C-alpha positions as CSV (number, residue, x, y, z in Angstrom):
1,X,-57.0,-56.6,62.6
2,X,-55.8,-54.4,65.1
3,X,-55.8,-54.3,69.0
4,X,-56.4,-52.9,72.2
5,X,-54.2,-54.2,75.2
6,X,-56.9,-55.5,77.6
7,X,-56.3,-56.3,81.3
8,X,-53.0,-57.9,79.4
9,X,-54.1,-59.3,76.3
10,X,-54.0,-58.3,73.3
11,X,-57.7,-58.1,72.1
12,X,-58.1,-58.2,68.6
13,X,-61.3,-57.0,67.2
14,X,-62.5,-55.1,63.8
15,X,-65.5,-52.4,63.5
16,X,-66.9,-51.7,60.5
17,X,-67.4,-48.3,59.1
18,X,-70.0,-46.4,60.5
19,X,-73.8,-46.6,59.5
20,X,-76.2,-44.0,58.0
21,X,-78.4,-43.4,60.6
22,X,-75.4,-42.9,63.5
23,X,-78.2,-43.2,66.1
24,X,-78.6,-47.0,66.1
25,X,-76.7,-48.8,68.5
26,X,-73.3,-50.5,67.3
27,X,-74.0,-54.5,66.7
28,X,-71.6,-56.2,68.7
29,X,-71.0,-59.7,68.2
30,X,-69.4,-62.6,70.7
31,X,-67.9,-65.8,69.8
32,X,-68.6,-68.8,71.6
33,X,-66.4,-71.7,73.0
34,X,-63.1,-72.7,71.0
35,X,-64.4,-70.6,68.1
36,X,-62.9,-66.7,66.8
37,X,-64.4,-63.9,65.3
38,X,-64.6,-65.2,62.0
39,X,-67.7,-66.9,62.6
40,X,-69.6,-63.7,62.7
41,X,-68.4,-62.5,58.6
42,X,-71.2,-64.1,56.6
43,X,-73.8,-62.3,59.4
44,X,-71.6,-59.2,59.8
45,X,-71.7,-58.6,55.8
46,X,-75.6,-58.9,55.5
47,X,-76.4,-56.4,58.8
48,X,-72.8,-54.0,58.2
49,X,-74.9,-52.0,55.7
50,X,-77.5,-50.6,58.4
51,X,-75.3,-51.1,61.6
52,X,-72.3,-50.9,62.4
53,X,-70.5,-53.7,63.7
54,X,-68.1,-55.1,65.7
55,X,-66.6,-58.2,66.4
56,X,-63.6,-59.4,68.5
57,X,-61.9,-62.4,69.8
58,X,-62.4,-63.3,73.3
59,X,-59.9,-63.1,76.4
60,X,-57.3,-66.0,74.5
61,X,-59.4,-67.4,71.7
62,X,-58.3,-66.4,67.8
63,X,-56.4,-64.2,67.4
64,X,-56.5,-62.3,71.3
65,X,-52.7,-63.0,72.3
66,X,-52.3,-63.0,76.1
67,X,-49.1,-60.9,76.7
68,X,-49.0,-61.2,81.3
69,X,-47.1,-63.2,83.1
70,X,-48.4,-64.5,85.3
71,X,-51.6,-64.4,82.5
72,X,-54.7,-63.6,83.8
73,X,-56.6,-66.2,85.6
74,X,-60.0,-65.3,86.0
75,X,-62.6,-66.5,83.4
76,X,-65.0,-66.3,85.0
77,X,-68.5,-64.9,82.5
78,X,-68.2,-61.7,84.6
79,X,-64.5,-61.5,83.8
80,X,-64.6,-61.6,80.3
81,X,-68.3,-59.1,80.5
82,X,-65.4,-57.0,82.3
83,X,-63.2,-57.5,79.6
84,X,-66.2,-56.2,77.0
85,X,-67.6,-53.1,78.9
86,X,-63.5,-52.2,79.0
87,X,-63.6,-52.8,75.0
88,X,-66.8,-50.8,74.3
89,X,-65.1,-47.8,76.7
90,X,-61.7,-47.8,74.4
91,X,-63.7,-47.9,71.3
92,X,-65.7,-45.0,72.8
93,X,-69.1,-47.1,71.9
94,X,-71.8,-45.5,73.8
95,X,-75.0,-47.7,72.8
96,X,-74.9,-51.3,71.6
97,X,-76.5,-54.0,70.9
98,X,-75.0,-57.2,72.4
99,X,-75.5,-60.6,70.1
100,X,-73.8,-64.1,71.6
101,X,-73.0,-67.1,70.5
102,X,-73.0,-70.6,73.0
103,X,-70.9,-69.0,75.8
104,X,-71.1,-65.6,73.9
105,X,-74.6,-65.8,74.5
106,X,-73.3,-65.8,78.6
107,X,-71.3,-63.4,78.0
108,X,-73.6,-61.6,76.4
109,X,-76.2,-61.1,78.9
110,X,-73.8,-60.4,82.0
111,X,-72.3,-57.7,79.9
112,X,-75.9,-56.4,80.1
113,X,-76.0,-56.2,83.5
114,X,-72.9,-54.8,84.3
115,X,-72.9,-52.1,81.8
116,X,-76.5,-51.3,81.7
117,X,-76.7,-48.3,80.1
118,X,-74.8,-49.0,77.0
119,X,-76.1,-52.2,76.2
120,X,-79.3,-51.6,74.1
121,X,-80.6,-55.3,74.2
122,X,-79.2,-58.4,73.7
123,X,-79.6,-61.7,71.2
124,X,-78.6,-65.2,72.2
125,X,-78.2,-67.3,69.5
126,X,-77.7,-71.2,70.2
127,X,-77.8,-70.1,74.0
128,X,-79.3,-70.8,76.6
129,X,-79.3,-73.3,80.0
130,X,-80.2,-72.8,84.1
131,X,-80.8,-76.2,85.2
132,X,-78.0,-77.8,86.6
133,X,-77.9,-81.9,85.7
134,X,-75.1,-82.7,87.6
135,X,-74.0,-86.3,85.3
136,X,-74.4,-84.4,82.6
137,X,-72.2,-81.4,83.4
138,X,-69.8,-83.5,84.6
139,X,-69.2,-85.2,81.8
140,X,-69.3,-82.1,79.7
141,X,-66.3,-81.2,82.0
142,X,-64.8,-84.3,81.2
143,X,-65.0,-84.8,78.0
144,X,-64.0,-80.6,77.8
145,X,-60.6,-81.4,79.4
146,X,-59.7,-84.0,77.3
147,X,-60.5,-81.9,73.7
148,X,-58.2,-79.3,75.4
149,X,-55.0,-81.6,76.6
150,X,-54.8,-83.2,73.8
151,X,-54.5,-81.4,70.7
152,X,-51.4,-82.0,68.3
153,X,-50.5,-79.5,66.5
154,X,-49.8,-81.8,63.6
155,X,-53.5,-82.3,63.8
156,X,-54.5,-79.5,61.1
157,X,-53.0,-81.6,58.5
158,X,-54.9,-85.2,59.1
159,X,-56.7,-85.6,55.9
160,X,-60.6,-85.2,56.2
161,X,-60.7,-83.7,59.4
162,X,-62.0,-80.8,57.6
163,X,-64.9,-82.6,56.3
164,X,-65.0,-84.2,59.6
165,X,-65.5,-80.6,61.9
166,X,-67.5,-78.7,59.1
167,X,-70.3,-81.1,60.1
168,X,-69.8,-81.3,64.1
169,X,-72.6,-79.7,66.2
170,X,-74.7,-78.9,62.3
171,X,-77.5,-79.9,60.7
172,X,-76.6,-78.1,58.0
173,X,-72.6,-79.4,56.9
174,X,-70.9,-76.5,56.2
175,X,-68.4,-76.0,53.3
176,X,-64.3,-77.5,54.1
177,X,-63.5,-73.5,55.0
178,X,-65.1,-73.7,57.7
179,X,-64.0,-76.9,59.0
180,X,-60.6,-75.9,58.6
181,X,-61.4,-72.6,60.7
182,X,-62.5,-75.0,63.3
183,X,-59.4,-76.5,63.5
184,X,-57.3,-73.7,63.9
185,X,-59.5,-72.2,66.6
186,X,-59.3,-75.5,67.9
187,X,-55.6,-75.9,68.4
188,X,-54.6,-72.5,68.8
189,X,-56.5,-71.7,71.4
190,X,-55.0,-70.5,74.8
191,X,-55.1,-73.9,76.8
192,X,-55.7,-72.3,80.4
193,X,-58.1,-69.7,78.6
194,X,-60.4,-73.0,76.9
195,X,-60.0,-74.6,80.9
196,X,-60.5,-71.9,82.9
197,X,-63.7,-70.6,80.8
198,X,-64.9,-74.3,80.3
199,X,-65.1,-75.1,84.4
200,X,-65.7,-71.4,85.4
201,X,-69.1,-71.3,83.2
202,X,-70.8,-74.3,83.9
203,X,-70.3,-74.5,87.7
204,X,-73.6,-75.4,89.9
205,X,-74.0,-71.7,90.8
206,X,-72.9,-70.2,87.7
207,X,-75.9,-72.1,86.0
208,X,-78.1,-71.3,88.4
209,X,-77.4,-67.7,88.1
210,X,-78.0,-67.3,84.6
211,X,-82.0,-67.0,84.6
212,X,-81.3,-64.2,87.7
213,X,-79.2,-62.7,85.7
214,X,-82.4,-62.8,82.7
215,X,-85.5,-61.9,85.7
216,X,-83.3,-58.7,86.6
217,X,-82.5,-57.1,82.9
218,X,-84.6,-54.8,81.5
219,X,-83.6,-54.4,78.1
220,X,-85.3,-56.4,75.4
221,X,-84.1,-60.4,75.4
222,X,-83.8,-62.5,72.8
223,X,-83.5,-66.2,71.6
224,X,-82.5,-67.9,68.1
225,X,-82.2,-71.5,68.3
226,X,-81.5,-74.3,65.8
227,X,-84.6,-77.2,66.3
228,X,-81.9,-79.8,65.7
229,X,-79.3,-77.9,68.2
230,X,-77.7,-80.9,70.3
231,X,-75.9,-78.8,72.4
232,X,-78.5,-76.6,73.7
233,X,-81.2,-78.2,73.3
234,X,-84.5,-75.3,72.7
235,X,-86.2,-76.8,75.9
236,X,-83.0,-75.5,77.6
237,X,-83.5,-71.7,75.5
238,X,-86.7,-71.9,76.1
239,X,-86.0,-72.1,79.9
240,X,-83.6,-69.2,79.9
241,X,-86.2,-66.8,77.6
242,X,-88.7,-67.7,79.8
243,X,-87.6,-65.8,83.2
244,X,-87.8,-62.5,80.8
245,X,-90.4,-60.3,80.6
246,X,-91.2,-60.7,77.2
247,X,-91.3,-64.5,76.6
248,X,-95.2,-63.7,77.6
249,X,-95.7,-60.9,75.1
250,X,-97.8,-61.9,72.2
251,X,-94.2,-62.4,70.0
252,X,-92.6,-64.0,72.8
253,X,-89.1,-63.7,72.9
254,X,-87.8,-66.7,71.0
255,X,-87.4,-68.0,67.4
256,X,-86.6,-71.4,66.1
257,X,-85.0,-72.1,62.8
258,X,-85.9,-75.3,61.2
259,X,-83.0,-78.3,60.4
260,X,-80.6,-75.9,61.8
261,X,-77.6,-77.1,64.9
262,X,-75.4,-75.6,67.1
263,X,-73.9,-73.3,64.4
264,X,-76.8,-71.1,63.3
265,X,-74.8,-68.3,62.0
266,X,-73.4,-70.0,59.5
267,X,-76.2,-72.8,58.7
268,X,-78.8,-69.7,58.2
269,X,-76.9,-66.4,58.4
270,X,-79.6,-65.0,56.0
271,X,-83.0,-66.1,58.2
272,X,-80.8,-65.2,61.5
273,X,-79.8,-61.9,59.6
274,X,-84.0,-61.2,58.9
275,X,-84.8,-62.5,62.3
276,X,-82.5,-60.1,63.9
277,X,-83.6,-57.6,61.7
278,X,-86.9,-57.7,62.8
279,X,-86.4,-57.3,66.3
280,X,-83.8,-54.3,66.1
281,X,-86.3,-52.8,64.1
282,X,-88.8,-53.4,67.0
283,X,-87.4,-52.5,69.2
284,X,-85.6,-49.1,67.8
285,X,-88.7,-47.6,66.6
286,X,-88.5,-45.5,69.5
């Protein structure tokens, strides 16, 4: 994969060939916490014949290596959105539709806010929020800290661990290939980036700011939720979606997938692609 130096990080990315209809926006996929660009491949394979697609690794995740000394210390959602803004500029992408998973969904919303002329719309997958539950967030942050702290390299050689990772946070079990990929991304993530993005994105101020962002966005914003998602329950997806004007339209802006957990793009790629296709077709008619 090629890479571009943005703010002291070699951002690895993959940009597919231009689509036949050059007037369509480039689909930009933003992965979630402790993941990487790989999880978008099944979806990109279904969409790239109609849309040019960009996948990349967030700063400190996947293959995006932080090379500055000392490394950049700002791991806020706004900072990651600024990274994406610069990536789009360097790739000369003038029209984009963002598709973000989990943490990536929040980054997509921030990017749409700061790049309103470039971003034509947003689709959040397994992403929501806007409600701060102090005890729950404190437990989540503590658990995340422990996960990041204890990540021995030999973990990838533990027999059967790929089986466990292929069933974590999903309702429809993944293949062992994805279990192994999740282990690799879990181990290889930069500790400072992993911890910083976790802590900065889950503060009370940040959580409460998301609905304020959504209500101000003029672009169309949609949400795809897993009915069995235990990480981002559908009630939180609907809550955040309700702040956008599309929520009260006849069709609404939330699509739920039955028997689906927190990795909809891997559990049901065909269904996610169909939903995205309908959303894009509806919004690009003009």
